[in-house]
N, C-alpha and C positions, 0 to 999 in steps of 0.2 A: 761228696755230700757236704753241704755247708752246715755249720753250727747254727743253732737257733736259740733264742731266748724267749721264755714265755713268762707272763706274769698275770696275776689276777689282782684287781683292786676292788675291795669291798667298801661300800659306803654305808654308813649309819647316819641317816638324816633325822635330825630332831627339830621339830617345830615348836615354836612358842608364840602365843599371841600376847601382845601388850596388855597390861592391866586395864588400859583405856579401851581396848578393843572388845567387842562382844565375844563370848566364848563360842566355840564351835559346838553346836548341839549334838548330843549323842546320836540322834536319829539321822544326822547328816554325815556321820563318819564313814559309813560304807561308801557313799558317793564320793566323798573326798578321797578315800583310798583308792577307788577306781580311777579317779582322775590322775592321781599321782602315778599309779601303775601305768596308765597310758602314756604319760610323759616319759617315763623310764623306757618303755617299749619303743616309743618313737625315737628316742635318742640311740636306739640300738643296743641297749644294755639288757642283761638278764636280771630277773627279779627273783629274789629268794623269798622275801615276804614284805608286804606293805600293810602295816597296822594289824597283822593277824596272828602274831605270835602270842602264846600264852602269857608271856611276861608283859607284853603291851596291854593285853586285855585286862590285866590286874592293876594297871596304873592308877586308875581313879581311886580305888581303895587304898593302894600303896601311899598315894600322896596326901593321905590323911595323917600319916605319921612322919613323912619326910617330904619337904617341899620339892618342887620341880627343880628350883635353883640349886638346892643342896645336892640333889642327885646329879644334876648336870655338872657341877663342879667336881664331884667325885669321878664322873666319867672323864673329864678332862685330865684330872690328875692320874687316873689309872692308866691312861694311854700316853701320859707324859707330853700333853699338848700345852704349849706355852700360851698363856692368856694374861690379859690385864683385867683384874677383877672390877675395875671401874666401868668396864664396857660389857660385862657379862650380864645379859638379861636386864639391862637398865632400860627403863621406859621413858 
């Protein structure tokens, strides 16, 4: 019997629209999430969640106290992802 190696790669994808771009309307989010889910399925990947976790659903209220940029930088620091702040969410 041959040895085998297995691995799983989880992706946490974060979208941001430029300040000069129109916001995605709340009523369009379910359709956008369906589209993203279909892209993931077409790529042959498994979906855990697309825009549907309790955490994500509370973002609009949450971002009244912490900006998306602040939260994104915390995310990068938490996972020790190197970045150049000059290019993070610059429009």
